[in-house]
N, C-alpha and C positions, 0 to 999 in steps of 0.2 A: 504494500500500500504506500503510495507516495506521500511526501511531506504535507502537501496542501490538504489532502484528505485527513491525515492524522491530526493536523492542527485544527481543522474545521470541526472534526468530530469531538475533539477535546473541548473546544469552545462551547459547543452545544451541551456537552455533559456537565460543564462547569456551572451552567445556569439551570441545571436540572430539567432539561427538556425530556419529556416522557419517552419518546421513541427517536433518539438522535440519529440512529442509522437510517431509519425510514425517512425522516425529514431530510437528511443529507442526500439521499438518493433522489427524492422528489425535486429538490433544488437543483441538483446536477442535471436531472433530466430536462427541466425547463430552461436550463442554461446551455443545454447541449446544442451543438450546431446541427446534429442529425435527429435529435428528439428520440433517440433509441432508449430502450430499457437500460438502466445503469447497473453495472456490477462493480462494486467498489474495489474488489481485488484485481480487476482487470481493466482499470480505467486508463484511457489515453487522454492526457491533458490537451492534446491538440484538437480533440473533438469537443472541447468545452470552451464557451465564451467566458473567459476568466473574469473579465470586468463585470459582466452580468451576474455571474455566480457570486462574486464577492459582495455585490450590492444586495443580492437575495439573502446571503448569509448574515450580513449585518442587520437586515430587517428582522430576521428570525431571532438574532441575539437580542434585539430590542423588544422581543416577545410579540412581534406581529405574527398572527396565525398564518400557517402555510397557505390556506385558501386565499387569504387577502393578498399574499405575495404573488401567487401565480394567477390570481383572478379567476379561480375555477374551483367548483365544488361538486362532487357527485351526489345525486339524490335519485332514489328509485332506480330507473334504468338509463338515466342520462346525466350529462355534465351541464352545469349552469355557470354563467358568468356571475361573479360577485365582486362587490367593492365595499368600502367602509359605510355606505349608506343603507346596506341591507344586512339582515341577519344571515349568517351561513346556514344553509339547510342542515338539519340534524337527522341522524338515522332514526330516532324515535318518532319523528314526524312522518316517516314513511308508513307508520301504523295507520295514519288517516287513510292513505291510499288502499292499504290492505282491507280496512274495515268497509270502505265504499265498495270494493270488489266483492266482499262477503255479502253485502246487502243487495247489490244489483248484479245478479248472476248473468243477466242478458246484457252483454256489453254493447249490443247494437241498438239498444233503446235510445230514444231522443230525450235525454235529461236536460233540464234547465238547472244550472249550478251557479251558486254565488260563493266566491272565495273572498272572505273578509280579511283584510290586512295581507295582501298577496306578497309583498316584499319582492323576492327574486322572481316570483311567478311559478316557483317549482311545483307547488301543489296543483295549481290550475293547469299547467302544461302537462304534468304527469297524468292527470285525469283526462285531459283532452286526447292524449295518445292512447289511453285505455278505452275511452268511450268516444269513438270517432264521430258519432252522430250527435254528441252533446253540444249544447250552446252554453258558454261560460261567461259570466261577468266577474271580473277580478278587480277589486277596489283596494285603495290605500289612501291614507291622508298625506303621505310623503311624496312630493313631486320627484325627488331624487330616486326613491325606491321604484316609482313607476317607470322612470327612464331605464332602470336596470331590467325591470320586467319586460319592457318593450323590446329591449335588445335580445332578451332570451326568447321572446315570441318569434322574432325574426330568425334567430339561430335554429329554432325547432319548427319553423314553418306553421305556426299556430295562429297567425294574424286573423284568418277568416273565422276561426272557431272561438276565439277569446276576445272579449271587449274589455279594455282597460278603462277605469274611471277613477278620477281623483275626487273622492267624496267620503263622508261619514256614512256608515251603513244605514243610519236612521233616516237619511235623505232618499233612500231607494224606494221606489213605488211599485216595482214589479214583484211577482211571486215566483217561488222556485220549488223544484222537486227536492233539491239537496243544497244545504248550506254547510260549508266547511270553514274552519278557522284555527289558526295557531296564534292566539292573541298574546300580547305581553302579559306575563303573570308573575313576575318577580316583585317583591317589595322593594322599597327604596333602600332599605337596610341590606337586603340580599345583593342588590346591585353594587353597593359600596364595597362589599366584601368579595366581589368576583375576582377571578384571576385576571392579570393584566391583559392577556390575550383577548378576553371578552370585553372587559371594562373599557379598555382604551381603543378598541378597534371595531366594536359592534355598536350599532345605533341604540342609544338609551331608549328612544321612542319605541323600538320594537321589543324591548325587554321589560320595562317597568309598568306594572298594571295598577297604578295608584299606590297609596300608602301601604295598603294591606295585600296588594296583588290581585284583588278580586274585582277591580273596577269594570273590566270588560264583561265578565260573567254576569254581573248585575245588569249591565246594559243589554246584554243578549237576552237575559231572562225577561226583561220588561218589554222588549221590542221585536224579538225574532218571530214569534208566533204569527204575527200579521204579514210577514214576508214569505210564509210557507204555504204551499198548496196542501190539499188534503192528502193524507198518507205520505207526507214528505219526511225527510230526515235532516238532522243537524248533528255534525260530528266535529268535536273540538279536542284540542290538546290541553292538558292541565299540568301544573307543576307538582313537585313532590309534596305529599300530605295535603293536597287541596281537594280531594274527592268529597270528603264529608261536608265541607263548607259549600262546595259547588252543588251538591245534592240538595242542601237546604235552600240555597239561593234559587234553584230552579223548581222548587216545590210547587209554586203557584204560577208557573210560567205558561201553562197550557201545553207543555211538552212532557213526554214520558221518558225517563231514563231506562233504556233497554239493556245496555251493555257497558261494562267497564273493561277496557283492554289494558293488560299489563305490558310493559316494555321488557326487554331482555334481562334487565336487572330486577324484575319483579315489582317495579314501581307502577302504581295506578296512573296511567298516562293519557288514555283516550276515553272520552265519554261519548256514547252514541245515543241520541234522543230521537223520538219520532213524534209527529203530530198526527193525531187520529182524525 
């Protein structure tokens, strides 16, 4: 292993990066002139843009997340463009897509779908690719986030299927068969204690759900029922230990909680409601 790799690996280990070898391989791949898979033990420095690599490495040492450095994050079956104005898609959010597929076995049906707080557009785009006859409205209150979503729509050729709108969901007048959302659900205190990768490089707007983390669930409970067709569904993500409070919040919402989905760590992560 050459000196550049040894020194870079050491620098990443010194700041306690969880997977330094993996991070190093990704940074080298995106700094590669050939964009080939990187094998550290057989690396040829002439294949690497050293200036770009050193710039990437310094950003990682500054605790910038890998996805923000390479402007790319995988979600469900595709890669998405990301920047500092949007939340990086998380694996647990893929459970929303799984639950929609569990509910709607016929992927050819013409669903009308609302994605609240679309961010990168990853949920809307993933659903558009699974349900090719669906019509999707994806909304956000962040102009910058919608610019990212628009870029991802073009990358994935979903312009005709997904309509982007900058608005609060309470201003929507249409009704839908399915509403999905991964709302901000951290408390202000939880945000202040986040790792620098998240706190310094992810938008606070997409993370904090009011003082207690439940702001958006209260708004959903009070307003969603009138946006839903008969026999429609609402699926949302929740934070750690929020299920009981959310269940109480939605008790008089006109929606019935049908299912609680656990993530791979056994945490109650997805709530699936229906309107009768």
